[in-house]
C-alpha positions in Angstrom: -100.8 -146.4 -79.3 -101.9 -143.7 -76.8 -102.3 -145.0 -73.3 -105.5 -144.2 -71.5 -106.5 -144.8 -67.9 -107.9 -148.1 -67.0 -111.1 -146.5 -65.7 -111.7 -144.7 -69.0 -111.0 -147.9 -71.0 -113.6 -149.7 -68.9 -116.1 -146.9 -69.6 -115.4 -147.0 -73.3 -115.8 -150.8 -73.3 -119.1 -150.5 -71.7 -120.4 -147.6 -73.7 -121.9 -149.9 -76.2 -123.8 -151.6 -73.4 -125.1 -148.2 -72.2 -126.2 -147.3 -75.7 -128.0 -150.5 -76.0 -129.8 -149.9 -72.7 -130.8 -146.5 -73.9 -132.1 -147.8 -77.2 -134.1 -150.5 -75.4 -135.6 -147.9 -73.0 -138.2 -145.3 -73.9 -138.1 -143.6 -77.3 -137.2 -140.0 -77.0 -140.3 -138.8 -78.9 -142.6 -140.7 -76.6 -140.8 -140.0 -73.3 -140.4 -136.3 -73.8 -144.2 -135.9 -73.7 -144.9 -138.5 -71.1 -146.0 -137.6 -67.5 -146.0 -139.8 -64.4 -144.1 -140.7 -61.3 -140.4 -140.2 -61.3 -137.4 -140.9 -59.0 -134.7 -138.4 -58.3 -131.3 -138.9 -56.6 -129.7 -136.5 -54.1 -126.2 -136.4 -52.6 -125.7 -137.5 -49.0 -125.1 -134.0 -47.8 -127.5 -133.6 -44.9 -128.6 -130.0 -45.7 -129.2 -130.9 -49.4 -131.3 -134.0 -48.3 -133.3 -131.8 -46.0 -134.0 -129.3 -48.8 -134.8 -132.1 -51.1 -137.4 -133.6 -48.8 -139.2 -130.3 -48.5 -139.0 -129.6 -52.3 -140.4 -133.1 -53.0 -143.2 -132.6 -50.4 -144.2 -129.3 -52.0 -144.3 -130.8 -55.5 -146.1 -134.0 -54.5 -148.8 -132.0 -52.7 -149.6 -130.1 -55.9 -149.0 -133.0 -58.3 -150.5 -136.3 -56.9 -150.5 -137.9 -60.3 -146.8 -137.2 -60.9 -145.2 -138.0 -57.6 -141.5 -137.7 -56.9 -139.6 -140.4 -55.0 -136.3 -139.1 -53.6 -133.3 -141.3 -52.8 -129.6 -140.8 -52.1 -127.2 -141.7 -54.9 -126.3 -145.4 -54.5 -123.2 -146.1 -52.6 -120.0 -146.5 -54.6 -116.3 -145.5 -54.6 -117.5 -142.1 -55.9 -120.8 -140.7 -57.0 -119.6 -140.6 -60.6 -118.8 -144.3 -60.6 -122.2 -145.1 -59.1 -124.0 -143.0 -61.7 -121.9 -144.5 -64.5 -122.8 -148.0 -63.4 -126.5 -147.1 -63.2 -126.4 -145.8 -66.8 -124.9 -149.1 -68.0 -127.6 -151.0 -66.1 -130.4 -148.7 -67.2 -131.3 -148.0 -63.6 -130.5 -144.3 -63.3 -133.0 -142.0 -61.6 -134.8 -139.6 -63.9 -132.9 -136.6 -62.3 -129.6 -136.7 -60.5 -128.9 -133.6 -58.4 -125.2 -134.1 -58.0 -123.6 -134.5 -61.4 -120.0 -133.5 -61.8 -119.4 -131.5 -65.0 -116.2 -133.4 -65.5 -118.1 -136.6 -65.9 -120.8 -135.3 -68.3 -118.8 -136.1 -71.5 -118.3 -139.6 -70.2 -122.0 -140.1 -69.4 -122.9 -138.5 -72.7 -120.7 -141.0 -74.5 -122.6 -143.8 -72.7 -125.8 -142.4 -74.2 -126.9 -141.9 -70.6 -128.1 -138.3 -70.7 -131.0 -136.4 -72.2 -130.1 -133.2 -74.0 -132.2 -130.5 -72.4 -132.5 -128.9 -75.9 -135.1 -131.7 -76.6 -137.6 -129.5 -74.6 -139.0 -126.5 -76.5 -137.9 -124.1 -73.7 -134.8 -126.1 -72.6 -132.0 -124.0 -74.0 -133.8 -120.8 -73.1 -134.4 -121.9 -69.5 -130.7 -122.9 -68.9 -129.4 -119.7 -70.4 -131.9 -117.4 -68.7 -131.3 -118.8 -65.3 -127.4 -119.0 -65.4 -126.8 -116.1 -67.8 -123.3 -115.7 -69.1 -122.1 -118.6 -67.1 -124.3 -121.1 -68.9 -122.1 -121.4 -72.0 -119.4 -123.3 -70.0 -121.8 -126.2 -69.6 -122.6 -126.6 -73.3 -121.3 -129.9 -74.7 -119.2 -130.1 -77.8 -122.2 -130.8 -80.0 -123.7 -127.5 -78.9 -126.4 -129.0 -76.6 -126.9 -128.9 -72.8 -126.8 -132.3 -71.1 -126.7 -130.7 -67.7 -128.4 -127.8 -65.9 -125.8 -125.8 -63.9 -127.3 -126.1 -60.4 -125.1 -124.9 -57.6 -121.5 -123.8 -56.9 -119.0 -123.6 -54.1 -116.5 -121.1 -55.5 -113.0 -121.5 -54.3 -111.6 -118.9 -51.9 -108.9 -118.8 -49.2 -110.4 -119.6 -45.8 -108.2 -118.8 -42.8 -108.2 -119.4 -39.1 -108.0 -116.0 -37.3 -106.9 -117.6 -34.0 -103.8 -119.1 -35.7 -103.0 -115.8 -37.4 -103.2 -114.0 -34.0 -100.9 -116.7 -32.5 -98.4 -116.1 -35.3 -98.4 -112.3 -34.7 -100.4 -111.5 -37.8 -103.4 -109.2 -38.2 -106.4 -111.5 -38.8 -108.6 -108.6 -39.9 -106.2 -107.4 -42.6 -104.3 -110.6 -43.7 -101.5 -110.1 -46.2 -102.4 -112.7 -48.7 -103.1 -110.9 -52.0 -99.8 -111.5 -53.8 -97.6 -114.5 -54.1 -94.8 -112.8 -52.3 -97.1 -111.7 -49.4 -98.7 -115.2 -49.2 -95.3 -116.8 -48.9 -94.2 -114.3 -46.3 -97.3 -114.8 -44.2 -97.0 -118.6 -44.6 -93.4 -118.5 -43.3 -94.4 -116.6 -40.3 -97.2 -119.0 -39.5 -95.0 -122.1 -39.7 -91.9 -120.5 -38.1 -94.0 -119.3 -35.1 -95.3 -122.8 -34.5 -98.9 -121.5 -34.7 -99.7 -124.4 -37.0 -97.9 -127.2 -38.7 -98.8 -125.9 -42.1 -99.8 -122.6 -43.7 -102.1 -124.4 -46.1 -102.7 -128.1 -46.6 -104.2 -129.1 -49.9 -104.4 -132.8 -50.5 -101.2 -133.7 -52.4 -102.3 -137.0 -53.7 -102.7 -137.9 -57.4 -106.5 -138.3 -57.8 -107.5 -136.4 -61.0 -109.8 -134.0 -59.1 -107.3 -132.8 -56.5 -106.0 -130.1 -58.9 -109.4 -128.4 -58.6 -108.4 -127.3 -55.1 -104.8 -126.2 -55.5 -103.7 -125.5 -59.1 -107.0 -124.8 -60.8 -108.4 -122.0 -58.7 -105.0 -120.3 -58.6 -104.5 -120.7 -62.3 -108.0 -119.3 -63.1 -107.3 -116.3 -60.9 -103.8 -115.7 -62.4 -104.9 -116.1 -66.0 -107.9 -113.9 -65.7 -110.4 -116.7 -66.1 -108.9 -119.3 -68.4 -110.0 -122.9 -68.5 -107.4 -125.7 -68.5 -108.3 -126.3 -72.1 -109.9 -123.9 -74.5 -110.7 -124.3 -78.2 -109.1 -127.8 -78.1 -105.7 -126.5 -76.8 -104.2 -126.6 -73.3 -103.9 -123.1 -71.7 -101.6 -123.8 -68.8 -98.2 -124.0 -70.5 -98.1 -120.2 -70.4 -96.6 -117.4 -68.3 -99.6 -117.5 -66.0 -99.4 -121.3 -65.6 -95.7 -121.1 -64.9 -96.1 -118.5 -62.3 -98.8 -120.6 -60.5 -96.6 -123.7 -60.6 -93.6 -121.8 -59.3 -95.6 -120.3 -56.4 -96.9 -123.7 -55.3 -93.5 -125.3 -55.7 -92.1 -122.7 -53.2 -94.9 -123.6 -50.8 -93.8 -127.2 -50.8 -90.1 -126.6 -51.1 -90.2 -124.3 -48.0 -92.3 -126.9 -46.1 -95.2 -124.4 -45.8 -97.5 -127.1 -47.4 -97.0 -130.7 -46.4 -96.3 -133.4 -49.0 -98.4 -135.9 -47.2 -102.2 -136.1 -47.0 -104.0 -135.3 -43.7 -106.7 -137.8 -42.8 -109.0 -135.4 -41.0 -110.1 -131.8 -41.3 -106.8 -129.9 -41.2 -108.3 -126.5 -41.0 -111.0 -127.4 -38.5 -108.5 -129.2 -36.3 -106.0 -126.4 -36.3 -103.3 -128.2 -38.2 -103.3 -125.6 -40.9 -103.9 -121.9 -41.0 -105.6 -121.8 -44.4 -107.5 -123.9 -46.8 -109.2 -123.5 -50.2 -112.9 -123.8 -49.7 -116.4 -122.6 -50.6 -119.5 -121.4 -48.8 -120.2 -124.9 -47.3 -117.5 -123.9 -44.8 -119.8 -121.3 -43.2 -122.1 -124.0 -41.9 -119.2 -126.3 -41.1 -117.2 -123.9 -39.0 -119.6 -121.2 -37.8 -119.8 -122.7 -34.2 -116.2 -124.0 -34.0 -113.9 -121.6 -35.8 -113.2 -117.9 -36.0 -112.6 -117.7 -39.7 -112.0 -115.2 -42.5 -112.1 -115.4 -46.2 -110.1 -113.7 -49.0 -109.9 -114.3 -52.8 -107.3 -116.4 -54.4 -103.9 -114.7 -54.5 -102.4 -113.5 -57.8 -98.8 -112.5 -58.6 -99.7 -108.8 -58.8 -102.5 -108.7 -56.1 -105.5 -107.9 -58.3 -108.6 -106.4 -56.7 -111.2 -108.9 -55.5 -113.8 -107.9 -58.1 -111.4 -108.8 -60.9 -110.5 -112.3 -59.6 -112.1 -115.4 -61.0 -112.0 -118.8 -59.4 -113.0 -122.5 -59.8 -116.8 -123.1 -59.4 -116.7 -126.6 -57.8 -120.1 -126.8 -59.4 -122.6 -129.7 -59.4 -125.3 -129.9 -62.1 -128.6 -131.7 -62.5 -128.8 -134.2 -65.3 -131.7 -136.2 -66.8 -131.2 -139.9 -67.5 -132.0 -141.3 -70.9 -133.7 -144.2 -69.1 -136.4 -141.8 -67.7 -139.8 -142.7 -69.1 -141.7 -139.6 -67.9 -139.4 -136.8 -69.2 -142.2 -134.2 -69.4 -142.6 -134.6 -65.7 -138.9 -134.7 -65.1 -138.4 -131.4 -67.0 -141.2 -129.7 -65.0 -139.6 -131.0 -61.8 -136.2 -129.7 -62.8 -137.6 -126.3 -63.5 -139.6 -126.3 -60.2 -136.5 -127.4 -58.2 -134.4 -124.6 -59.7 -137.0 -121.9 -59.7 -136.3 -118.6 -58.0 -138.3 -119.7 -55.0 -136.6 -123.1 -54.6 -133.2 -121.6 -55.3 -133.8 -119.3 -52.4 -134.9 -122.2 -50.2 -131.8 -124.2 -51.3 -129.5 -121.2 -50.5 -131.0 -120.8 -47.0 -130.8 -124.5 -46.3 -127.3 -125.2 -47.5 -125.4 -121.9 -48.0 -124.3 -123.1 -51.4 -124.7 -120.7 -54.3 -127.4 -121.4 -56.9 -126.0 -121.0 -60.4 -128.2 -117.9 -61.0 -127.2 -114.4 -62.1 -127.3 -111.5 -59.7 -127.5 -113.5 -56.5 -126.8 -110.7 -54.2 -129.7 -108.7 -55.8 -132.2 -111.5 -56.2 -131.7 -112.6 -52.6 -130.7 -109.3 -51.1 -132.7 -109.7 -47.9 -131.1 -113.1 -47.2 -127.6 -111.8 -47.7 -128.3 -108.8 -45.5 -129.2 -111.3 -42.7 -126.3 -113.5 -43.5 -123.4 -111.2 -44.5 -120.7 -113.9 -44.1 -122.0 -115.6 -47.3 -121.8 -112.4 -49.4 -118.1 -112.8 -50.5 -118.9 -116.2 -51.8 -122.0 -114.9 -53.7 -119.9 -112.2 -55.3 -117.2 -114.7 -56.2 -119.9 -117.0 -57.6 -120.6 -114.5 -60.4 -116.9 -114.9 -61.5 -116.4 -118.7 -61.7 -114.8 -120.9 -64.3 -115.7 -124.6 -64.9 -113.7 -127.6 -66.0 -113.5 -127.8 -69.8 -116.4 -129.8 -71.3 -114.4 -132.0 -73.6 -114.3 -135.7 -74.4 -111.8 -137.5 -72.2 -112.1 -134.9 -69.5 -111.1 -137.3 -66.7 -108.0 -138.6 -68.5 -107.0 -135.0 -69.3 -107.2 -134.1 -65.6 -105.3 -137.3 -64.6 -102.5 -136.5 -67.0 -102.2 -133.0 -65.5 -102.3 -134.2 -62.0 -99.6 -136.8 -62.5 -97.3 -134.1 -63.8 -98.3 -131.7 -60.9 -97.6 -134.2 -58.1 -94.3 -135.2 -59.7 -93.0 -131.7 -60.3 -94.7 -129.3 -58.0 -95.4 -131.4 -54.9 -92.2 -133.6 -54.9 -89.8 -131.5 -57.0 -88.8 -134.5 -59.3 -89.0 -132.4 -62.5 -88.6 -128.7 -63.1 -92.1 -127.1 -63.2 -91.7 -125.4 -66.5 -90.7 -128.6 -68.3 -93.5 -130.6 -66.5 -96.1 -128.1 -67.7 -94.8 -128.4 -71.2 -94.8 -132.2 -71.1 -98.3 -132.3 -69.7 -99.6 -129.9 -72.4 -98.1 -132.2 -75.1 -99.7 -135.3 -73.5 -103.0 -133.6 -73.1 -103.0 -132.4 -76.7 -102.5 -136.0 -77.8 -105.4 -137.1 -75.6 -107.7 -134.5 -77.0 -106.7 -135.5 -80.6 -107.3 -139.2 -79.8 -110.7 -138.6 -78.2 -111.7 -136.3 -81.1 -110.8 -139.0 -83.7 -113.9 -141.2 -84.3 -111.7 -143.9 -85.7 
């Protein structure tokens, strides 16, 4: 019998409870037309909370009979676990402005999410706002259970002061190819300018691959997801090149094998980090930083490189009684005007086409964000498949064993992980 993670087994065991809660809640036909007060949940990010308060105030002023109450997502080990628990209890907010796409298949299995296709203009709105990127967020049944909201596309951030200390040119860093990246990394560590060239978290949590392997694989493969058409995509020449590159980073002690408890880039412990536009606000007063696209084996031009989105979506709970109001709020909060307000408040990229054109004046005033906006038009999401978290955990276990610690050749580790993930996908796809 195929072994699954304890967390997923718990979710599957409770899925019937979640379904029962959904059935005992509002009927879809009634709720989709109902208007009234709703509650929304926001992340604990200060800038997002500040934007949320202003957005809610604007809405409430114009809609006194359909007021929004905004709260932070309840405390838990992770936001995803807190949201899952609320689905089981039937206590989710109508809208959650911090839903991880990797968890959507799980929440969907719990009967916890409303398909936005239930609304006459639902599908059209999602696809009009996000354009060609929208399709990655469609579930296996062809429906949208999430609205792609905002991304933090992965790029290589670097500390210019450390580069100078290592005798490198910080304005023209040699980081485009794997060979150049390794050479630059060796100079940084050998010079003593920093303990590490780059310091991704090497631990085995399923999501850690989103910040080392996945953005590099997406760039090297020309925009492939981990899984496409039900088949793993990483046991390929591109995947093997990425694994070999990262194995060299660890084998040559250019990336540490232990986790760092603080902010390694901000504290000068590492010269580079994989990050998104949130870093501009985080480092603008403390770090002289630069940014370049992810490296590739052949040093492709920036405008050809794709990366991981690190996206968060907005989802609507099936326990929501006033879905007509929730849908109007969702469109209001992701309108062109509110997306502009959100961009200005947080520096994160709305999942909207043609960002640099739509908000040209803002990017002219804030040019440091423009590389991220351009990268945001070429992002790839986690695959929207049943068992997504178990799929990622299987991959991560193989990665840490082979790439981080060198306990298995990387080629054979990728092949083994692909076989295991294929079995997981088949098991989750089998209704029996």
